C-alpha positions in Angstrom: 5.5 -28.9 9.0 9.0 -27.9 10.4 7.6 -27.2 13.9 6.3 -30.7 14.0 9.6 -32.1 12.8 11.6 -30.1 15.4 9.0 -31.3 18.1 9.4 -34.9 17.1 13.2 -34.4 17.1 13.1 -33.1 20.6 11.1 -35.9 22.0 13.1 -38.5 20.0 10.3 -39.5 17.7 12.2 -39.3 14.4 13.8 -42.1 12.4 17.6 -41.9 12.7 18.0 -40.6 9.1 15.6 -37.7 9.7 17.1 -37.0 13.1 20.6 -36.7 11.5 19.0 -34.4 8.8 17.7 -32.1 11.6 21.1 -32.2 13.3 22.7 -30.9 10.1 20.0 -28.2 9.7 20.8 -27.0 13.2 24.6 -26.9 12.5 23.9 -25.0 9.2 21.6 -22.6 11.0 18.7 -23.6 8.9 17.0 -24.3 12.2 17.9 -21.5 14.7 18.3 -21.5 18.5 15.1 -19.5 18.5 13.2 -22.1 16.6 14.4 -24.7 19.1 13.5 -22.5 22.0 10.0 -21.8 20.8 9.3 -25.3 20.0 10.6 -26.4 23.5 8.5 -24.0 25.1 5.3 -25.1 23.2 6.2 -28.7 24.1 6.6 -27.9 27.8 3.2 -26.2 27.7 1.6 -29.2 26.1 3.2 -31.4 28.7 2.0 -29.3 31.6 -1.4 -28.9 30.2 -1.8 -32.7 29.7 -2.1 -32.3 25.8 0.6 -34.9 24.9 -0.7 -38.4 24.0 0.7 -41.0 26.3 3.3 -42.4 24.0 4.7 -38.9 23.3 4.7 -38.1 27.0 6.8 -41.2 27.6 9.3 -40.2 24.8 9.4 -36.6 26.3 10.3 -38.1 29.7 12.9 -40.5 28.3 14.5 -38.3 25.7 14.0 -34.7 26.7 14.1 -34.1 30.3 17.6 -35.5 30.7 19.3 -32.8 32.6 18.6 -30.8 35.8 18.2 -27.5 34.0 15.3 -28.8 32.0 13.9 -30.5 35.0 14.0 -27.2 36.9 12.4 -25.3 34.0 9.6 -27.9 33.9 9.0 -27.6 37.7 9.0 -23.8 37.6 6.7 -23.5 34.7 4.4 -26.1 36.2 4.2 -24.1 39.5 3.7 -20.9 37.7 0.9 -22.2 35.6 -0.7 -23.8 38.7 -0.5 -20.5 40.6 -2.1 -18.7 37.8 -4.9 -21.3 37.5 -5.6 -21.0 41.2 -5.6 -17.1 40.9 -8.2 -17.3 38.2 -10.4 -19.7 40.2 -10.1 -17.4 43.3 -10.9 -14.4 41.3 -14.0 -16.1 39.6 -15.2 -17.1 43.1 -15.1 -13.6 44.6 
């Protein structure tokens, strides 16, 4: 349940009161930096793999990818996954 709450927090899909609650949990250390990083990574994987519903993808674009570092991380992961996918295809064909 917490992972889903963090995920919704990251994409801006929580009511203001719940979002403030998550902010406090982060400040208190109840939600750790590692929790956030894991959820961010899973969210990024879902975006790249096309697993997010359109409305969540729009929220992700509008609320999560706001700075250049996140944009760069997204591009890098996308390219790495595409490279790995192509390698699997080429290996299967040979």
